[in-house]
N, C-alpha and C positions, 0 to 999 in steps of 0.2 A: 568762915567755913563756906565752901562752895557747894551748892545744892545740885545734885544730879538731875532732878526733875526740872528745876528752873533752867539749867543749862540745856537740857534737851529741847524744851519749848522755845527758849531764846534762840537756839541754833536754827530751829525750824522757821520761826517768824522773823527773826532779825539777823539771821546768818548772812544773807547777801549784803548786809551793811556792816558786817564784822562785829556785831554786838556781842555775840557769844565769846569771841576771842578777847574782847575787852573785859568781859565779866570774868573769864577764867585766867587771863594772863596780864591784865592791866593795859593801860593806854600806850605802853611802850612796845606793844606787839606789832611787828611789821606787817604780818599777814592780815591783822585786823584793819590796818589802814589801806591795804591793797584790795581787799574784797569788794569795796564799793565801786572800783573801776570797771570790772566787767558788767556789774549791774547797771551802772550809768551808761556804758556803751550799748548795752542791750536795750535800755529804754530809749536811747537816741536812735537806735535802729527802728524801733516801733514808731517813733516820731517821723522818721524818714519815710516809712511806708505810708503813713497818713498824709504826708506832704506830697510825695512823688509817685505814689502808687506801688503796686506789687512788683513792678519790673525794675525797681531800684536794686542794683546788684550789691551795693555796699550794705544795705539792710540785710541781705542774705547772710552776710558774715557777722553782722552785729547782733541780730536777734538771738541766734543760738548761744551766744555768750551768756545772755541772761538766763536762758533755760538750763544750760549746763552748770552755771553757778548756783542756781536754786536747787538743782538735783544733787550737786555735791554737798550743799549744806544739809539737805535731807538725809544723805548718807551719813554725814557727820553726826546728825542728831540720833540716828539709829545706833551708831557706834557708842555715843555717850550713854544712851539709854540702856544698852545691853551690857555695858561694862560692869564688872563685878564690884561689889562694895569695897573690897580690899584694894583693888587696883585704883578705883576712883579716889579713895582717900589717900593712897600713897602718892598719886599724881597731883591732885588739886587741894588736898588738905593734909600736907605732910606732917603737921604737928598733932594731928588727931589720931585716935586709936583706929586700927584697921577696920573695926566694925562700927565706926561712928555713924550716927543717923543721917547726916547729909549725903552719904553715899548709898543709901538704901534705894531699892527699886519699889515704887508704889504703883497703884493702878493708874495714876496720872502720868507716870513715866511711861508705862506700857501704852497708854493712849497716845502719848506723844510719838512713840516709836511707830505705832500703827498709822497715824496720820502722816508722819514723815515718809513712811514707806509708800502709802497710796498716792499722795500728792507728788512726791519726788519722782516716782516711777512714771506717773502720767506726764509730768513736765519733761522728763528726760526723753520719753518716747515721742512726745510732740515736737521737741526740738530736733530730734533725728529725722522725723518724717518731714518737717518743714525744710530742713537742709537738703535732703535728698530730692524732694519734690521740686524745689527751686533749681537745683542742679540739673535734673533731667529735663525740665521745661526749657531751660536755657540751651541745653544740647539740641533739643528738637528745633528750637528757633534758629539756631546756627546752621543746622543741617538743611532746613528749609531755605535759608538765605543762599547757601552754597548751590543748591539744586536749581535755583531760579535763574 
């Protein structure tokens, strides 16, 4: 029996590594194996900023991958947490009764949804701001080079 509360928290904390996909669908899930790729690329982008500084253009593309991946997992945690008991049990506990306990929403589930909403939104907005800031700074630098 797959527990909705556990899936919500696992999606929030381990989502960028695909842990929630393995919990819900098993180790044969392709998306579960692909989720760590943008996470690893984003971490590589952070490492590039530490090595080469903020002017490294490749890191501008890599770092938002991490942020968008974490934000997407936060959204997925919200979807899991707000799913009705009947729908949860029909999708992830097909042999159980529609009102089986693993599909119930508890205060821990709601707390997971709230945390995923707060943190996911903050990370998404930070990723967008970082991307636009780097893009516009680059455009200004290029304009200054042309005018000289």
